[in-house]
C-alpha positions as CSV (number, residue, x, y, z in Angstrom):
1,M,-9.2,-20.0,0.8
2,I,-6.7,-19.6,3.5
3,S,-4.2,-22.0,1.8
4,V,-4.5,-20.1,-1.5
5,L,-3.9,-16.6,-0.2
6,K,-1.6,-17.2,2.8
7,G,1.5,-16.1,1.0
8,P,2.3,-12.5,2.0
9,G,3.1,-11.5,-1.6
10,L,0.0,-13.1,-3.1
11,F,-2.1,-11.5,-0.4
12,R,-0.8,-8.1,-1.2
13,L,-1.5,-8.7,-4.9
14,T,-5.0,-9.7,-4.0
15,L,-5.4,-6.4,-2.1
16,A,-4.2,-4.5,-5.2
17,I,-6.8,-6.3,-7.3
18,L,-9.5,-5.4,-4.8
19,V,-8.6,-1.7,-5.3
20,F,-8.8,-2.4,-9.1
21,A,-12.2,-3.9,-8.7
22,H,-13.3,-0.8,-6.7
23,H,-12.4,1.5,-9.6
24,I,-14.1,-0.6,-12.3
25,S,-17.3,-1.5,-10.4
26,R,-19.7,0.0,-7.9
27,I,-18.4,-2.3,-5.1
28,A,-16.6,0.2,-2.9
29,I,-14.2,-1.9,-0.8
30,G,-10.9,-0.5,-2.2
31,Q,-10.4,1.8,0.8
32,A,-10.4,-1.3,3.2
33,A,-7.6,-2.8,1.0
34,V,-5.6,0.4,1.3
35,Y,-6.0,0.5,5.1
36,V,-4.7,-3.1,5.3
37,F,-1.8,-2.0,3.1
38,F,-1.0,0.7,5.6
39,A,-1.1,-1.8,8.5
40,L,1.2,-4.2,6.5
41,S,3.5,-1.3,5.8
42,G,3.7,-0.5,9.5
43,Y,4.5,-4.1,10.2
44,W,7.2,-4.6,7.6
45,V,8.8,-1.1,8.1
46,T,9.1,-1.7,11.8
47,T,10.5,-5.1,11.3
48,M,13.1,-3.9,8.7
49,W,14.0,-0.9,11.0
50,S,14.8,-3.2,13.9
51,R,16.4,-6.0,12.0
52,K,18.3,-4.1,9.3
53,Y,18.2,-0.3,9.1
54,S,19.1,0.3,12.7
55,A,22.3,-1.6,12.1
56,T,23.4,0.6,9.1
57,R,25.6,3.6,8.9
58,Q,23.5,6.7,9.4
59,P,20.3,4.6,9.8
60,Y,17.7,7.3,9.3
61,L,19.3,8.6,6.1
62,T,19.8,5.1,4.9
63,F,16.2,4.1,5.6
64,L,14.7,7.2,3.9
65,T,17.0,6.8,0.8
66,S,16.2,3.1,0.6
67,R,12.4,3.6,0.8
68,L,12.4,6.4,-1.7
69,W,14.5,4.3,-4.0
70,R,12.0,1.5,-3.6
71,V,8.8,3.4,-4.4
72,L,9.8,6.4,-6.6
73,P,11.0,4.7,-9.8
74,V,7.7,2.9,-10.6
75,F,5.7,5.9,-9.5
76,L,7.7,8.2,-11.8
77,L,7.3,5.9,-14.7
78,I,3.6,5.4,-14.5
79,S,2.8,9.0,-13.5
80,A,4.9,10.2,-16.5
81,G,2.8,8.0,-18.7
82,M,-0.4,9.5,-17.4
83,L,0.9,13.0,-18.0
84,L,1.8,12.1,-21.5
85,W,-1.5,10.4,-22.2
86,R,-3.8,13.0,-20.6
87,P,-7.1,11.3,-21.4
88,E,-10.0,13.7,-22.1
89,G,-11.8,14.6,-18.9
90,H,-8.9,13.5,-16.7
91,T,-6.3,16.2,-17.4
92,S,-4.6,18.2,-14.7
93,A,-3.4,21.7,-14.9
94,I,0.4,21.8,-14.6
95,T,1.0,23.8,-11.4
96,P,4.0,24.1,-9.0
97,H,2.1,21.8,-6.6
98,L,1.6,19.1,-9.2
99,L,5.2,19.3,-10.4
100,F,6.5,19.1,-6.8
101,S,4.2,16.2,-6.0
102,Q,5.2,14.4,-9.2
103,M,8.8,14.5,-8.2
104,T,8.5,13.8,-4.5
105,M,5.0,12.3,-3.9
106,L,4.6,14.7,-1.0
107,G,1.3,16.6,-1.2
108,Y,-0.1,14.3,-3.9
109,A,-3.1,13.4,-1.7
110,L,-4.0,17.1,-1.6
111,L,-4.1,17.6,-5.3
112,R,-7.5,18.5,-6.6
113,A,-7.2,16.5,-9.8
114,P,-4.2,14.1,-9.5
115,P,-3.3,12.4,-12.7
116,L,-2.7,9.1,-10.9
117,V,-5.4,8.9,-8.3
118,P,-4.3,5.8,-6.4
119,A,-0.9,7.5,-5.7
120,W,-2.6,9.6,-2.9
121,S,-1.8,6.7,-0.6
122,L,1.9,6.9,-1.5
123,D,1.9,10.5,-0.1
124,I,0.6,9.1,3.2
125,E,3.2,6.3,3.0
126,L,6.0,8.7,2.5
127,Q,4.8,10.8,5.5
128,F,4.9,7.6,7.5
129,Y,8.5,7.0,6.5
130,L,9.4,10.4,7.7
131,V,8.2,9.7,11.2
132,T,9.0,5.9,11.4
133,P,11.4,6.2,14.3
134,L,8.7,8.0,16.3
135,V,6.1,5.3,15.4
136,V,8.6,2.6,16.5
137,V,9.0,4.3,19.9
138,M,5.2,4.7,20.3
139,A,4.7,1.0,19.4
140,A,7.3,-0.1,22.0
141,R,6.5,2.2,24.9
142,W,2.8,3.2,24.7
143,P,1.1,0.8,22.4
144,L,-2.4,0.8,23.8
145,A,-2.5,4.5,24.6
146,A,-1.2,5.3,21.1
147,I,-3.6,3.0,19.4
148,A,-6.6,4.4,21.4
149,A,-5.6,8.1,20.7
150,T,-4.8,7.6,17.0
151,G,-7.8,5.4,16.5
152,T,-10.1,8.0,17.9
153,F,-8.6,10.7,15.8
154,C,-8.7,8.5,12.7
155,A,-12.5,7.7,13.1
156,T,-13.2,11.4,13.7
157,A,-11.2,12.5,10.7
158,V,-12.9,9.9,8.4
159,C,-16.4,10.8,9.6
160,L,-15.8,14.5,9.1
161,G,-14.0,14.1,5.8
162,W,-10.8,15.8,6.9
163,P,-7.9,16.2,4.4
164,D,-5.8,13.1,3.6
165,T,-2.7,13.4,5.8
166,L,-0.9,10.9,7.9
167,P,-2.7,11.5,11.2
168,K,-5.9,10.4,9.5
169,Y,-4.5,7.0,8.9
170,L,-1.7,6.6,11.5
171,V,-3.7,4.1,13.6
172,F,-3.4,1.5,10.8
173,F,0.4,1.9,10.5
174,L,0.6,1.8,14.3
175,L,-1.4,-1.4,14.5
176,G,1.1,-3.1,12.2
177,A,4.1,-1.6,14.1
178,V,2.7,-2.9,17.4
179,A,2.2,-6.3,15.9
180,S,5.8,-6.3,14.8
181,D,7.3,-5.0,18.0
182,R,5.3,-7.4,20.2
183,S,5.6,-10.3,17.8
184,L,1.8,-10.7,17.7
185,R,0.7,-13.7,15.7
186,A,-2.7,-14.8,14.3
187,S,-3.4,-18.5,14.6
188,P,-4.7,-20.3,11.5
189,A,-8.1,-20.5,13.2
190,A,-8.2,-16.7,13.7
191,A,-6.9,-16.1,10.2
192,L,-9.7,-18.3,8.8
193,A,-12.3,-16.5,10.9
194,S,-10.9,-13.2,9.7
195,I,-11.1,-13.8,6.0
196,V,-14.4,-15.7,6.1
197,G,-15.9,-13.0,8.3
198,F,-14.7,-10.3,5.8
199,V,-16.3,-12.1,2.8
200,L,-19.6,-12.8,4.8
201,V,-19.9,-9.2,6.0
202,V,-19.4,-7.9,2.4
203,L,-22.0,-10.3,1.0
204,F,-24.4,-9.5,3.8
205,V,-24.2,-5.7,3.4
206,L,-24.5,-5.9,-0.4
207,A,-27.7,-8.0,0.1
208,S,-29.2,-5.8,2.8
209,P,-31.0,-2.5,2.9
210,W,-27.7,-0.9,3.9
211,R,-26.0,-1.9,0.6
212,G,-25.2,1.8,0.1
213,L,-22.4,1.4,2.6
214,L,-20.5,-0.6,0.0
215,L,-22.0,0.5,-3.3
216,G,-20.4,3.7,-4.5
217,G,-22.9,6.6,-4.8
218,S,-25.8,4.5,-3.8
219,G,-28.3,5.0,-1.1
220,D,-28.5,7.1,2.1
221,H,-25.7,5.3,3.7
222,H,-23.0,6.1,1.2
223,A,-21.6,8.9,3.4
224,L,-20.6,6.2,5.9
225,T,-18.6,4.1,3.3
226,P,-15.2,5.3,4.6
227,L,-16.1,4.2,8.1
228,A,-17.5,0.9,6.9
229,N,-14.2,0.3,5.1
230,C,-12.3,1.0,8.3
231,A,-14.4,-1.7,10.0
232,L,-13.7,-4.1,7.1
233,A,-10.0,-3.5,7.3
234,L,-10.0,-4.3,11.0
235,T,-11.9,-7.5,10.2
236,L,-9.3,-8.5,7.7
237,L,-6.3,-7.5,9.8
238,P,-5.8,-10.9,11.6
239,F,-5.6,-12.6,8.3
240,A,-3.1,-10.0,7.1
241,L,-1.0,-10.6,10.2
242,F,-1.2,-14.3,9.6
243,T,0.3,-14.0,6.1
244,V,3.4,-12.1,7.3
245,T,4.5,-15.2,9.3
246,Q,4.1,-17.6,6.3
247,P,7.0,-18.7,4.0
248,S,7.4,-16.8,0.8
249,G,9.2,-18.3,-2.2
250,K,10.4,-16.6,-5.3
251,A,7.0,-16.6,-7.0
252,D,5.3,-15.2,-3.9
253,A,8.0,-12.5,-3.6
254,A,7.4,-11.6,-7.2
255,A,3.7,-11.3,-6.6
256,G,4.4,-9.0,-3.7
257,D,6.6,-6.8,-6.0
258,L,3.9,-6.9,-8.7
259,S,1.2,-5.8,-6.3
260,Y,2.7,-2.3,-6.1
261,I,3.0,-2.0,-9.9
262,V,-0.6,-3.2,-10.4
263,Y,-1.8,-0.8,-7.7
264,L,-0.6,2.1,-9.7
265,L,-0.9,0.7,-13.2
266,H,-4.6,-0.2,-12.8
267,W,-5.6,3.4,-12.9
268,P,-5.0,4.1,-16.6
269,A,-6.5,0.7,-17.3
270,A,-9.7,1.7,-15.3
271,L,-9.8,5.0,-17.3
272,W,-9.5,3.1,-20.6
273,L,-12.3,0.8,-19.5
274,A,-14.5,3.8,-18.7
275,M,-13.8,5.3,-22.1
276,V,-14.6,2.3,-24.2
277,A,-17.3,0.4,-22.2
278,A,-18.9,2.7,-19.6
279,Q,-22.2,2.7,-21.4
280,L,-22.4,-1.0,-22.1
281,P,-24.6,-3.4,-20.1
282,T,-22.8,-5.3,-17.4
283,L,-22.5,-8.6,-19.4
284,Q,-21.2,-6.9,-22.5
285,R,-18.7,-4.9,-20.3
286,L,-17.2,-8.0,-18.7
287,P,-14.9,-8.9,-21.6
288,Y,-13.5,-5.4,-21.6
289,A,-13.0,-5.6,-17.9
290,G,-11.2,-8.9,-18.3
291,L,-8.9,-7.4,-20.9
292,A,-8.2,-4.4,-18.6
293,V,-7.2,-6.7,-15.7
294,G,-5.3,-9.2,-17.9
295,G,-3.5,-6.4,-19.7
296,T,-2.6,-4.7,-16.4
297,L,-1.1,-7.9,-15.0
298,A,0.8,-8.6,-18.3
299,L,2.3,-5.1,-18.6
300,G,3.0,-5.1,-14.8
301,L,5.1,-8.2,-15.2
302,V,7.1,-6.6,-18.0
303,I,7.7,-3.5,-15.9
304,W,8.7,-5.6,-13.0
305,A,11.1,-7.8,-14.9
306,A,12.7,-5.1,-17.1
307,Y,12.6,-2.1,-14.8
308,D,11.6,-2.6,-11.2
309,R,13.5,-5.7,-10.3
310,P,16.9,-4.5,-11.6
311,I,16.5,-1.2,-9.8
312,N,15.5,-3.0,-6.6
313,R,18.5,-5.2,-6.8
314,L,20.7,-2.2,-6.9
315,R,18.9,-0.7,-3.9
316,A,19.3,-4.0,-1.9
317,R,23.1,-4.1,-2.7
318,W,23.5,-0.4,-1.6
319,V,21.7,-1.1,1.7
320,A,23.8,-4.2,2.3
321,S,26.9,-2.1,1.7
322,R,25.9,0.1,4.6
323,L,25.3,-2.6,7.2
324,V,27.7,-2.4,10.1
325,T,29.4,-5.5,11.4
326,D,31.7,-5.2,14.4
327,G,32.2,-1.5,13.7
328,R,32.7,-2.0,10.0
329,T,30.3,-1.8,7.0
330,T,29.7,-5.0,5.0
331,A,31.8,-3.5,2.2
332,Q,34.7,-3.0,4.5
333,V,34.5,-6.6,5.8
334,M,34.6,-7.8,2.2
335,A,37.5,-5.4,1.4
336,P,39.7,-5.1,4.6
337,T,42.1,-2.7,2.9
338,A,39.5,0.0,2.6
339,T,40.3,3.1,4.7
340,A,37.0,4.9,4.7
341,A,35.8,5.6,8.2
342,V,32.4,4.5,9.3
343,S,30.3,7.4,10.5
């Protein structure tokens, strides 16, 4: 298992598929996958900030522009498709709040009926981007105190069902940021124990009287599902941190890019499945579920190849042009006659 999933891109794609499974079944472990996504984001963003963005011209502006450039195009494409489709029972009134969130992602988690439900986490992600320099400082100077404080707040907010804003999830970003700043590594043995423990805990809970913890809308324990997902995410975190140290080839990098597309694109597929097969017995529903998953992966590959990858290449070239080398940007090094000043 560890050899199959150890690529960082493939692991992120697996997390996206877990969220997909959450939305087409009763097994409610999608939140745990999102929490791990947050931790991985904290790791990679901190790493990129220290290794790349801090060495660019106007680093904070370059960082924000680059991250928006990375996440907005796919979001705008798929959310526009959802607004055009507007399936019965899942339509949203066109309000100023919706229009603002559709264009910026900010406030999306607070919409009462968002057209693209999984995008709530993009709102949290964007809030994290806005405070990334502060998180980097916290990870470097007060890691244990910051984790303890944000962890306590996170658990309280989850238990009390507070609105979805960054402070409710900051501890996961911070865990990833600390792992990056302190170069924390998980050994193969710890990674194996992590992923095996995750699977065994899920199977045990589903077979126990406490199955309501991980079965959506089932049993007296359902109210504790978010907290159970927090615990599952922490169980899986060592394996996630193991994957970030593993080599990633072109196929694995493509899987990582595809994970973001699948994460958003699976929502209309899940709605379609509910419309055509919700009343069918489980076995008769399986072929439709397979079609939904396969269709999502196939369409996701098309979007990646024809839309996301070209846009991302432009973004990467723009960021590279703003890197500073001996007081000059990369573009100036390549074109010594340029006279533009570096600010």
